[in-house]
OpenMM code with the backbone's topology and positions (N, CA, C; nanometers):
from openmm import Vec3, app, unit

residues = "UNK UNK UNK UNK UNK UNK UNK UNK UNK UNK UNK UNK UNK UNK UNK UNK UNK UNK UNK UNK UNK UNK UNK UNK UNK UNK UNK UNK UNK UNK UNK UNK UNK UNK UNK UNK UNK UNK UNK UNK UNK UNK UNK UNK UNK UNK UNK UNK UNK UNK UNK UNK UNK UNK UNK UNK UNK UNK UNK UNK UNK UNK UNK UNK UNK UNK UNK UNK UNK UNK UNK UNK UNK UNK UNK UNK UNK UNK UNK UNK UNK UNK UNK UNK UNK UNK UNK UNK UNK UNK UNK UNK UNK UNK UNK UNK UNK UNK UNK UNK UNK UNK UNK UNK UNK UNK UNK UNK UNK UNK UNK UNK UNK UNK UNK UNK UNK UNK UNK UNK UNK UNK UNK UNK UNK UNK UNK UNK UNK UNK UNK UNK UNK UNK UNK UNK UNK UNK UNK UNK UNK UNK UNK UNK UNK UNK UNK UNK UNK UNK UNK UNK UNK UNK UNK UNK UNK UNK UNK UNK UNK UNK UNK UNK".split()
positions = [
    Vec3(0.0853, -0.1164, 0.0000),
    Vec3(0.0000, 0.0000, 0.0000),
    Vec3(0.0901, 0.1230, 0.0000),
    Vec3(0.0468, 0.2257, -0.0712),
    Vec3(0.1290, 0.3422, -0.0945),
    Vec3(0.0519, 0.4682, -0.0558),
    Vec3(0.1162, 0.5591, 0.0158),
    Vec3(0.0578, 0.6874, 0.0519),
    Vec3(0.1559, 0.7960, 0.0119),
    Vec3(0.1099, 0.9032, -0.0509),
    Vec3(0.2001, 1.0080, -0.0992),
    Vec3(0.1538, 1.1461, -0.0547),
    Vec3(0.2500, 1.2305, -0.0242),
    Vec3(0.2253, 1.3733, -0.0025),
    Vec3(0.3023, 1.4442, -0.1131),
    Vec3(0.2423, 1.5446, -0.1741),
    Vec3(0.2989, 1.6070, -0.2925),
    Vec3(0.3093, 1.7574, -0.2742),
    Vec3(0.4198, 1.8115, -0.3206),
    Vec3(0.4398, 1.9559, -0.3225),
    Vec3(0.4816, 1.9928, -0.4628),
    Vec3(0.4116, 2.0863, -0.5248),
    Vec3(0.4499, 2.1346, -0.6574),
    Vec3(0.5235, 2.2667, -0.6388),
    Vec3(0.6280, 2.2874, -0.7179),
    Vec3(0.7135, 2.4035, -0.6992),
    Vec3(0.7322, 2.4805, -0.8288),
    Vec3(0.7457, 2.6114, -0.8183),
    Vec3(0.7810, 2.6925, -0.9343),
    Vec3(0.9242, 2.6589, -0.9742),
    Vec3(0.9521, 2.6448, -1.1062),
    Vec3(1.0859, 2.6030, -1.1476),
    Vec3(1.1960, 2.6998, -1.1063),
    Vec3(1.1665, 2.8290, -1.0904),
    Vec3(1.2722, 2.9222, -1.0521),
    Vec3(1.3009, 2.9197, -0.9024),
    Vec3(1.2232, 2.8407, -0.8259),
    Vec3(1.2477, 2.8327, -0.6817),
    Vec3(1.3157, 2.7020, -0.6421),
    Vec3(1.3318, 2.6108, -0.7376),
    Vec3(1.3962, 2.4828, -0.7075),
    Vec3(1.5018, 2.4522, -0.8120),
    Vec3(1.5953, 2.3691, -0.7753),
    Vec3(1.6981, 2.3271, -0.8689),
    Vec3(1.6952, 2.1770, -0.8889),
    Vec3(1.5761, 2.1169, -0.8919),
    Vec3(1.5641, 1.9725, -0.9057),
    Vec3(1.6042, 1.9284, -1.0454),
    Vec3(1.6734, 1.8184, -1.0512),
    Vec3(1.7054, 1.7532, -1.1781),
    Vec3(1.5801, 1.6838, -1.2303),
    Vec3(1.5762, 1.6593, -1.3611),
    Vec3(1.4659, 1.5809, -1.4180),
    Vec3(1.4840, 1.4316, -1.3895),
    Vec3(1.5968, 1.3952, -1.3322),
    Vec3(1.6213, 1.2587, -1.2867),
    Vec3(1.5613, 1.2490, -1.1465),
    Vec3(1.4696, 1.1545, -1.1222),
    Vec3(1.4120, 1.1463, -0.9868),
    Vec3(1.5201, 1.1157, -0.8842),
    Vec3(1.5024, 1.1709, -0.7660),
    Vec3(1.5928, 1.1439, -0.6544),
    Vec3(1.5091, 1.1019, -0.5349),
    Vec3(1.5614, 1.0057, -0.4584),
    Vec3(1.4917, 0.9613, -0.3379),
    Vec3(1.5892, 0.9577, -0.2210),
    Vec3(1.5309, 0.9651, -0.1010),
    Vec3(1.6093, 0.9604, 0.0225),
    Vec3(1.5254, 0.8879, 0.1276),
    Vec3(1.5874, 0.7976, 0.1988),
    Vec3(1.5180, 0.7249, 0.3040),
    Vec3(1.4922, 0.8186, 0.4211),
    Vec3(1.3677, 0.8265, 0.4640),
    Vec3(1.3300, 0.9121, 0.5768),
    Vec3(1.3123, 0.8325, 0.7051),
    Vec3(1.2419, 0.7189, 0.6963),
    Vec3(1.2190, 0.6397, 0.8177),
    Vec3(1.1788, 0.4974, 0.7829),
    Vec3(1.1977, 0.4101, 0.8817),
    Vec3(1.1558, 0.2703, 0.8733),
    Vec3(1.0853, 0.2396, 1.0043),
    Vec3(0.9655, 0.1850, 0.9965),
    Vec3(0.8898, 0.1530, 1.1175),
    Vec3(0.8297, 0.0135, 1.1045),
    Vec3(0.8412, -0.0652, 1.2100),
    Vec3(0.7789, -0.1969, 1.2131),
    Vec3(0.6415, -0.1862, 1.2780),
    Vec3(0.5433, -0.2473, 1.2138),
    Vec3(0.4067, -0.2490, 1.2659),
    Vec3(0.3741, -0.3934, 1.3017),
    Vec3(0.3304, -0.4133, 1.4235),
    Vec3(0.3045, -0.5479, 1.4738),
    Vec3(0.1594, -0.5884, 1.4510),
    Vec3(0.1386, -0.7173, 1.4322),
    Vec3(0.0046, -0.7745, 1.4236),
    Vec3(-0.0502, -0.7908, 1.5648),
    Vec3(-0.1745, -0.8346, 1.5757),
    Vec3(-0.2375, -0.8494, 1.7073),
    Vec3(-0.1669, -0.9540, 1.7942),
    Vec3(-0.0924, -1.0455, 1.7326),
    Vec3(-0.0188, -1.1466, 1.8098),
    Vec3(0.1174, -1.0969, 1.8579),
    Vec3(0.1489, -0.9694, 1.8300),
    Vec3(0.2742, -0.9098, 1.8758),
    Vec3(0.3924, -0.9335, 1.7836),
    Vec3(0.3692, -1.0007, 1.6709),
    Vec3(0.4776, -1.0285, 1.5771),
    Vec3(0.4779, -0.9241, 1.4656),
    Vec3(0.5962, -0.9016, 1.4080),
    Vec3(0.6084, -0.8020, 1.3016),
    Vec3(0.5249, -0.8427, 1.1808),
    Vec3(0.4464, -0.7487, 1.1296),
    Vec3(0.3554, -0.7757, 1.0189),
    Vec3(0.3859, -0.6883, 0.8972),
    Vec3(0.4056, -0.5590, 0.9214),
    Vec3(0.4244, -0.4610, 0.8143),
    Vec3(0.5522, -0.3819, 0.8404),
    Vec3(0.6241, -0.3527, 0.7334),
    Vec3(0.7378, -0.2607, 0.7397),
    Vec3(0.6942, -0.1361, 0.6646),
    Vec3(0.6843, -0.0246, 0.7365),
    Vec3(0.6462, 0.1012, 0.6718),
    Vec3(0.7732, 0.1804, 0.6432),
    Vec3(0.7950, 0.2085, 0.5162),
    Vec3(0.9107, 0.2848, 0.4707),
    Vec3(0.8609, 0.4216, 0.4257),
    Vec3(0.9252, 0.5266, 0.4716),
    Vec3(0.8952, 0.6616, 0.4235),
    Vec3(1.0155, 0.7085, 0.3431),
    Vec3(0.9900, 0.7502, 0.2194),
    Vec3(1.0976, 0.8046, 0.1372),
    Vec3(1.0582, 0.9435, 0.0875),
    Vec3(1.1572, 1.0307, 0.0877),
    Vec3(1.1420, 1.1628, 0.0282),
    Vec3(1.1741, 1.1458, -0.1202),
    Vec3(1.0976, 1.2128, -0.2062),
    Vec3(1.1242, 1.2086, -0.3493),
    Vec3(1.1196, 1.3499, -0.4060),
    Vec3(1.1922, 1.3681, -0.5170),
    Vec3(1.1845, 1.4946, -0.5900),
    Vec3(1.2124, 1.4656, -0.7361),
    Vec3(1.1517, 1.5483, -0.8228),
    Vec3(1.1698, 1.5318, -0.9662),
    Vec3(1.1409, 1.6657, -1.0338),
    Vec3(1.2340, 1.7115, -1.1160),
    Vec3(1.2239, 1.8435, -1.1780),
    Vec3(1.1119, 1.8587, -1.2783),
    Vec3(1.0793, 1.7517, -1.3525),
    Vec3(0.9714, 1.7643, -1.4500),
    Vec3(0.8435, 1.6935, -1.4049),
    Vec3(0.8457, 1.6380, -1.2841),
    Vec3(0.7244, 1.5839, -1.2220),
    Vec3(0.6638, 1.4630, -1.2897),
    Vec3(0.7402, 1.3932, -1.3721),
    Vec3(0.6800, 1.2804, -1.4446),
    Vec3(0.6928, 1.1484, -1.3685),
    Vec3(0.6542, 1.1527, -1.2433),
    Vec3(0.6545, 1.0326, -1.1602),
    Vec3(0.5136, 0.9741, -1.1601),
    Vec3(0.5066, 0.8444, -1.1752),
    Vec3(0.3796, 0.7742, -1.1616),
    Vec3(0.3233, 0.7224, -1.2918),
    Vec3(0.2408, 0.6180, -1.2762),
    Vec3(0.1726, 0.5549, -1.3887),
    Vec3(0.0244, 0.5426, -1.3564),
    Vec3(-0.0591, 0.5560, -1.4590),
    Vec3(-0.2029, 0.5382, -1.4399),
    Vec3(-0.2399, 0.3927, -1.4676),
    Vec3(-0.3634, 0.3570, -1.4371),
    Vec3(-0.4111, 0.2209, -1.4629),
    Vec3(-0.4102, 0.1896, -1.6117),
    Vec3(-0.4156, 0.2935, -1.6953),
    Vec3(-0.4171, 0.2716, -1.8402),
    Vec3(-0.2772, 0.2648, -1.9009),
    Vec3(-0.1736, 0.2879, -1.8218),
    Vec3(-0.0359, 0.2779, -1.8710),
    Vec3(0.0064, 0.1311, -1.8722),
    Vec3(-0.0419, 0.0596, -1.9749),
    Vec3(-0.0131, -0.0834, -1.9839),
    Vec3(0.0509, -0.1220, -2.1168),
    Vec3(0.0735, -0.0245, -2.2050),
    Vec3(0.1430, -0.0518, -2.3313),
    Vec3(0.2933, -0.0427, -2.3062),
    Vec3(0.3697, -0.1021, -2.3965),
    Vec3(0.5149, -0.0972, -2.3848),
    Vec3(0.5616, 0.0473, -2.3736),
    Vec3(0.6538, 0.0792, -2.2865),
    Vec3(0.7388, -0.0088, -2.2063),
    Vec3(0.6827, -0.0381, -2.0672),
    Vec3(0.5545, -0.0025, -2.0430),
    Vec3(0.4967, -0.0195, -1.9095),
    Vec3(0.4060, -0.1420, -1.9002),
    Vec3(0.4148, -0.2321, -1.9964),
    Vec3(0.3302, -0.3511, -1.9982),
    Vec3(0.3736, -0.4497, -1.8899),
    Vec3(0.2780, -0.5312, -1.8475),
    Vec3(0.3045, -0.6293, -1.7424),
    Vec3(0.4170, -0.7214, -1.7880),
    Vec3(0.5119, -0.7463, -1.6990),
    Vec3(0.6273, -0.8279, -1.7319),
    Vec3(0.7481, -0.7461, -1.7733),
    Vec3(0.7263, -0.6214, -1.8096),
    Vec3(0.8363, -0.5314, -1.8459),
    Vec3(0.9071, -0.4864, -1.7189),
    Vec3(1.0382, -0.4571, -1.7264),
    Vec3(1.1065, -0.4049, -1.6064),
    Vec3(1.0543, -0.2677, -1.5633),
    Vec3(0.9722, -0.2026, -1.6465),
    Vec3(0.9207, -0.0696, -1.6138),
    Vec3(0.7737, -0.0722, -1.5696),
    Vec3(0.7121, -0.1909, -1.5634),
    Vec3(0.5736, -0.2002, -1.5177),
    Vec3(0.5626, -0.1504, -1.3738),
    Vec3(0.6566, -0.1912, -1.2890),
    Vec3(0.6629, -0.1426, -1.1510),
    Vec3(0.7625, -0.0279, -1.1469),
    Vec3(0.7164, 0.0898, -1.1086),
    Vec3(0.8039, 0.2075, -1.1109),
    Vec3(0.8681, 0.2360, -0.9750),
    Vec3(0.8494, 0.1467, -0.8795),
    Vec3(0.9175, 0.1557, -0.7506),
    Vec3(0.9633, 0.0142, -0.7121),
    Vec3(1.0717, -0.0339, -0.7761),
    Vec3(1.1197, -0.1682, -0.7438),
    Vec3(1.1712, -0.1757, -0.5997),
    Vec3(1.1299, -0.2810, -0.5306),
    Vec3(1.1726, -0.3063, -0.3930),
    Vec3(1.2376, -0.4438, -0.3912),
    Vec3(1.3599, -0.4506, -0.3409),
    Vec3(1.4310, -0.5781, -0.3320),
    Vec3(1.4545, -0.6110, -0.1856),
    Vec3(1.4130, -0.7306, -0.1467),
    Vec3(1.4393, -0.7814, -0.0111),
    Vec3(1.5759, -0.8484, -0.0130),
    Vec3(1.6625, -0.8079, 0.0780),
    Vec3(1.7960, -0.8660, 0.0901),
    Vec3(1.8073, -0.9356, 0.2246),
    Vec3(1.8673, -1.0543, 0.2253),
    Vec3(1.8848, -1.1322, 0.3491),
    Vec3(2.0317, -1.1698, 0.3651),
    Vec3(2.0760, -1.1917, 0.4901),
    Vec3(2.2159, -1.2329, 0.5112),
    Vec3(2.2424, -1.3681, 0.4439),
    Vec3(2.3618, -1.3815, 0.3870),
    Vec3(2.3940, -1.5056, 0.3157),
    Vec3(2.4837, -1.5996, 0.3948),
    Vec3(2.5132, -1.5678, 0.5186),
    Vec3(2.5954, -1.6557, 0.6003),
    Vec3(2.7412, -1.6146, 0.6077),
    Vec3(2.7850, -1.5253, 0.5188),
    Vec3(2.9242, -1.4785, 0.5249),
    Vec3(2.9290, -1.3270, 0.5481),
    Vec3(2.8207, -1.2746, 0.6060),
    Vec3(2.8191, -1.1341, 0.6432),
    Vec3(2.7751, -1.0392, 0.5335),
    Vec3(2.7364, -1.0917, 0.4193),
    Vec3(2.6879, -1.0078, 0.3094),
    Vec3(2.5388, -1.0314, 0.2923),
    Vec3(2.4746, -0.9409, 0.2178),
    Vec3(2.3318, -0.9526, 0.1917),
    Vec3(2.3105, -0.9812, 0.0433),
    Vec3(2.2131, -1.0679, 0.0151),
    Vec3(2.1782, -1.0997, -0.1230),
    Vec3(2.0259, -1.1089, -0.1330),
    Vec3(1.9758, -1.1052, -0.2554),
    Vec3(1.8317, -1.1045, -0.2755),
    Vec3(1.7670, -1.2309, -0.2184),
    Vec3(1.6541, -1.2107, -0.1505),
    Vec3(1.5774, -1.3208, -0.0920),
    Vec3(1.5300, -1.4144, -0.2034),
    Vec3(1.5492, -1.5435, -0.1826),
    Vec3(1.5002, -1.6452, -0.2764),
    Vec3(1.3698, -1.7004, -0.2203),
    Vec3(1.2667, -1.7039, -0.3050),
    Vec3(1.1368, -1.7574, -0.2661),
    Vec3(1.1511, -1.9089, -0.2484),
    Vec3(1.1274, -1.9622, -0.1284),
    Vec3(1.1462, -2.1059, -0.1059),
    Vec3(1.0468, -2.1920, -0.1839),
    Vec3(0.9376, -2.1330, -0.2337),
    Vec3(0.8371, -2.2099, -0.3082),
    Vec3(0.8787, -2.2410, -0.4512),
    Vec3(0.9633, -2.1522, -0.5109),
    Vec3(1.0005, -2.1757, -0.6507),
    Vec3(1.1506, -2.1565, -0.6782),
    Vec3(1.2283, -2.1297, -0.5738),
    Vec3(1.3732, -2.1077, -0.5852),
    Vec3(1.4105, -1.9956, -0.6819),
    Vec3(1.3216, -1.8968, -0.6952),
    Vec3(1.3498, -1.7794, -0.7783),
    Vec3(1.3566, -1.6575, -0.6871),
    Vec3(1.4246, -1.5515, -0.7326),
    Vec3(1.4291, -1.4297, -0.6501),
    Vec3(1.2885, -1.3808, -0.6173),
    Vec3(1.2709, -1.3367, -0.4933),
    Vec3(1.1423, -1.2819, -0.4504),
    Vec3(1.1321, -1.1412, -0.5066),
    Vec3(1.0599, -1.1247, -0.6154),
    Vec3(1.0553, -0.9947, -0.6809),
    Vec3(0.9165, -0.9379, -0.6969),
    Vec3(0.8173, -0.9931, -0.6286),
    Vec3(0.6815, -0.9455, -0.6523),
    Vec3(0.6338, -0.8451, -0.5479),
    Vec3(0.7245, -0.7825, -0.4757),
    Vec3(0.6853, -0.6786, -0.3811),
    Vec3(0.7038, -0.5406, -0.4419),
    Vec3(0.7375, -0.5354, -0.5692),
    Vec3(0.7551, -0.4065, -0.6346),
    Vec3(0.6232, -0.3299, -0.6355),
    Vec3(0.6332, -0.1979, -0.6326),
    Vec3(0.5153, -0.1132, -0.6240),
    Vec3(0.4943, -0.0368, -0.7543),
    Vec3(0.3720, 0.0030, -0.7783),
    Vec3(0.3363, 0.0836, -0.8951),
    Vec3(0.2804, 0.2151, -0.8425),
    Vec3(0.3625, 0.3186, -0.8460),
    Vec3(0.3262, 0.4502, -0.7945),
    Vec3(0.2256, 0.5147, -0.8900),
    Vec3(0.1156, 0.5708, -0.8382),
    Vec3(0.0202, 0.6392, -0.9258),
    Vec3(0.0776, 0.7728, -0.9750),
    Vec3(0.0128, 0.8292, -1.0742),
    Vec3(0.0579, 0.9561, -1.1319),
    Vec3(0.0589, 1.0642, -1.0244),
    Vec3(0.1745, 1.1314, -1.0117),
    Vec3(0.1898, 1.2396, -0.9148),
    Vec3(0.2064, 1.3752, -0.9842),
    Vec3(0.2096, 1.3766, -1.1170),
    Vec3(0.2338, 1.4991, -1.1924),
    Vec3(0.1270, 1.6033, -1.1608),
    Vec3(0.1685, 1.7225, -1.1190),
    Vec3(0.0711, 1.8287, -1.0912),
    Vec3(-0.0004, 1.8723, -1.2188),
    Vec3(-0.1237, 1.9154, -1.2045),
    Vec3(-0.1979, 1.9657, -1.3206),
    Vec3(-0.1690, 2.1137, -1.3428),
    Vec3(-0.0989, 2.1756, -1.2502),
    Vec3(-0.0672, 2.3178, -1.2620),
    Vec3(0.0425, 2.3399, -1.3657),
    Vec3(0.0733, 2.4641, -1.3902),
    Vec3(0.1758, 2.5036, -1.4871),
    Vec3(0.3136, 2.4532, -1.4461),
    Vec3(0.3420, 2.4529, -1.3173),
    Vec3(0.4740, 2.4142, -1.2679),
    Vec3(0.4744, 2.2667, -1.2317),
    Vec3(0.5697, 2.1923, -1.2835),
    Vec3(0.5698, 2.0458, -1.2694),
    Vec3(0.6698, 1.9916, -1.1688),
    Vec3(0.7685, 2.0694, -1.1260),
    Vec3(0.8661, 2.0193, -1.0291),
    Vec3(0.7924, 1.9757, -0.9023),
    Vec3(0.8251, 1.8566, -0.8541),
    Vec3(0.7551, 1.8043, -0.7366),
    Vec3(0.8532, 1.7487, -0.6351),
    Vec3(0.8057, 1.7456, -0.5117),
    Vec3(0.8770, 1.6789, -0.4029),
    Vec3(0.7723, 1.6391, -0.3006),
    Vec3(0.8075, 1.5449, -0.2173),
    Vec3(0.7136, 1.5022, -0.1147),
    Vec3(0.7649, 1.3816, -0.0403),
    Vec3(0.6795, 1.3275, 0.0435),
    Vec3(0.7102, 1.2072, 0.1209),
    Vec3(0.6130, 1.0984, 0.0771),
    Vec3(0.6681, 0.9816, 0.0516),
    Vec3(0.5892, 0.8661, 0.0111),
    Vec3(0.6052, 0.7605, 0.1194),
    Vec3(0.4949, 0.6999, 0.1610),
    Vec3(0.4993, 0.5920, 0.2597),
    Vec3(0.4542, 0.4633, 0.1918),
    Vec3(0.5350, 0.3596, 0.2087),
    Vec3(0.5079, 0.2312, 0.1466),
    Vec3(0.4975, 0.1265, 0.2559),
    Vec3(0.3903, 0.0486, 0.2546),
    Vec3(0.3734, -0.0611, 0.3493),
    Vec3(0.4114, -0.1910, 0.2807),
    Vec3(0.5096, -0.2594, 0.3369),
    Vec3(0.5613, -0.3841, 0.2804),
    Vec3(0.5459, -0.4961, 0.3820),
    Vec3(0.5321, -0.6180, 0.3333),
    Vec3(0.5183, -0.7312, 0.4245),
    Vec3(0.6489, -0.7571, 0.5000),
    Vec3(0.6352, -0.7951, 0.6246),
    Vec3(0.7512, -0.8321, 0.7058),
    Vec3(0.7800, -0.9816, 0.6948),
    Vec3(0.6970, -1.0531, 0.6182),
    Vec3(0.7162, -1.1967, 0.5999),
    Vec3(0.7053, -1.2308, 0.4513),
    Vec3(0.8010, -1.1848, 0.3700),
    Vec3(0.7939, -1.2094, 0.2262),
    Vec3(0.8029, -1.3580, 0.1937),
    Vec3(0.7162, -1.4031, 0.1015),
    Vec3(0.7134, -1.5430, 0.0557),
    Vec3(0.6992, -1.6411, 0.1716),
    Vec3(0.6474, -1.5929, 0.2838),
    Vec3(0.6331, -1.6740, 0.4052),
    Vec3(0.7656, -1.7398, 0.4454),
    Vec3(0.8759, -1.6695, 0.4150),
    Vec3(1.0099, -1.7216, 0.4434),
    Vec3(1.0566, -1.6920, 0.5856),
    Vec3(0.9867, -1.6044, 0.6556),
    Vec3(1.0189, -1.5679, 0.7935),
    Vec3(1.1664, -1.5304, 0.8141),
    Vec3(1.2179, -1.4370, 0.7344),
    Vec3(1.3583, -1.3970, 0.7560),
    Vec3(1.3731, -1.3269, 0.8906),
    Vec3(1.4828, -1.3539, 0.9588),
    Vec3(1.5079, -1.2923, 1.0894),
    Vec3(1.5672, -1.1523, 1.0756),
    Vec3(1.6348, -1.1288, 0.9631),
    Vec3(1.6980, -0.9998, 0.9397),
    Vec3(1.6924, -0.9721, 0.7896),
    Vec3(1.6581, -0.8480, 0.7536),
    Vec3(1.6534, -0.8097, 0.6125),
    Vec3(1.7025, -0.6664, 0.5949),
    Vec3(1.7358, -0.6352, 0.4731),
    Vec3(1.7535, -0.4978, 0.4278),
    Vec3(1.6595, -0.4818, 0.3098),
    Vec3(1.6114, -0.3597, 0.2879),
    Vec3(1.5276, -0.3309, 0.1726),
    Vec3(1.6004, -0.2312, 0.0839),
    Vec3(1.5960, -0.2565, -0.0454),
    Vec3(1.6604, -0.1698, -0.1439),
    Vec3(1.5507, -0.1156, -0.2354),
    Vec3(1.5463, 0.0170, -0.2524),
    Vec3(1.4414, 0.0801, -0.3324),
    Vec3(1.5012, 0.1789, -0.4312),
    Vec3(1.4329, 0.1936, -0.5445),
    Vec3(1.4642, 0.2986, -0.6411),
    Vec3(1.3343, 0.3364, -0.7093),
    Vec3(1.3342, 0.4464, -0.7833),
    Vec3(1.2146, 0.4965, -0.8490),
    Vec3(1.2440, 0.5186, -0.9971),
    Vec3(1.1449, 0.4884, -1.0813),
    Vec3(1.1591, 0.5067, -1.2255),
    Vec3(1.0485, 0.6012, -1.2709),
    Vec3(1.0857, 0.7089, -1.3429),
    Vec3(0.9830, 0.8018, -1.3904),
    Vec3(0.9334, 0.7612, -1.5300),
    Vec3(0.8360, 0.8334, -1.5834),
    Vec3(0.7771, 0.7983, -1.7128),
    Vec3(0.8751, 0.8150, -1.8285),
    Vec3(0.9812, 0.8925, -1.8101),
    Vec3(1.0848, 0.9053, -1.9130),
    Vec3(1.1885, 0.7941, -1.9011),
    Vec3(1.1633, 0.7011, -1.8095),
    Vec3(1.2505, 0.5863, -1.7812),
    Vec3(1.3820, 0.6262, -1.7162),
    Vec3(1.3837, 0.7442, -1.6538),
    Vec3(1.4985, 0.7834, -1.5718),
    Vec3(1.4903, 0.7065, -1.4408),
    Vec3(1.6020, 0.6505, -1.3989),
    Vec3(1.6060, 0.5708, -1.2759),
    Vec3(1.6780, 0.6503, -1.1679),
    Vec3(1.6145, 0.6623, -1.0540),
    Vec3(1.6705, 0.7383, -0.9416),
    Vec3(1.7916, 0.6666, -0.8832),
    Vec3(1.8496, 0.7314, -0.7858),
    Vec3(1.9487, 0.6664, -0.7016),
    Vec3(1.8818, 0.5518, -0.6262),
    Vec3(1.9612, 0.4617, -0.5731),
    Vec3(1.9106, 0.3490, -0.4946),
    Vec3(1.9335, 0.3788, -0.3476),
    Vec3(1.8317, 0.3521, -0.2647),
    Vec3(1.8473, 0.3640, -0.1200),
    Vec3(1.8307, 0.2256, -0.0587),
    Vec3(1.9072, 0.2013, 0.0474),
    Vec3(1.9030, 0.0729, 0.1171),
    Vec3(1.8886, 0.0989, 0.2662),
    Vec3(1.7971, 0.0271, 0.3287),
    Vec3(1.7788, 0.0417, 0.4731),
    Vec3(1.8958, -0.0219, 0.5466),
    Vec3(1.9108, 0.0152, 0.6705),
    Vec3(1.9994, -0.0589, 0.7602),
    Vec3(1.9353, -0.1952, 0.7856),
    Vec3(2.0058, -0.2920, 0.8418),
    Vec3(1.9428, -0.4204, 0.8723),
    Vec3(1.8219, -0.4025, 0.9640),
    Vec3(1.7151, -0.4739, 0.9327),
    Vec3(1.5913, -0.4708, 1.0097),
    Vec3(1.5748, -0.6077, 1.0759),
    Vec3(1.5706, -0.6098, 1.2087),
    Vec3(1.5514, -0.7339, 1.2841),
    Vec3(1.4008, -0.7606, 1.2923),
    Vec3(1.3602, -0.8816, 1.2539),
    Vec3(1.2181, -0.9162, 1.2500),
    Vec3(1.1855, -1.0242, 1.3525),
    Vec3(1.0652, -1.0129, 1.4076),
    Vec3(1.0151, -1.1131, 1.5019),
    Vec3(0.8931, -1.1804, 1.4407),
    Vec3(0.9059, -1.3105, 1.4160),
    Vec3(0.7953, -1.3870, 1.3540),
    Vec3(0.7337, -1.4812, 1.4539),
] * unit.nanometer
topology = app.Topology()
chain = topology.addChain("A")
for resn in residues:
    res = topology.addResidue(resn, chain)
    for name in ("N", "CA", "C"):
        topology.addAtom(name, app.Element.getBySymbol(name[0]), res)
């Protein structure tokens, strides 16, 4: 689930690049009624000079068609410890493939006003138990892709200790 706050800016008051930029603001664990971690809420700050962030429900033709690397414009990668102190992408134990279906599709954020530069805070709710794998520790890696296919910088959380 995705929640966004948006600010539109006059171009002469900001120096935003047309390449989207993101910054990690916060990470919060939300517990289920049984006291175990259920949701990881990530807040990221975003900015984009031409405001072309987001896709509508009708953006399904190439390059935004299902199965394309651009269908999800907010890729999220779950990373788990590999036993030698490094982190690697979580493998889904059901099919032995990378767990890649937590990617998000950000809705259109482009202002309808004359000025298109935008910035704001986006909150994303992610499962704390991906693929029912019950990882004890994870990192999350996120980036954003705009409609011009510009890819933002990548942000990675610190290790998150989970209680299942």
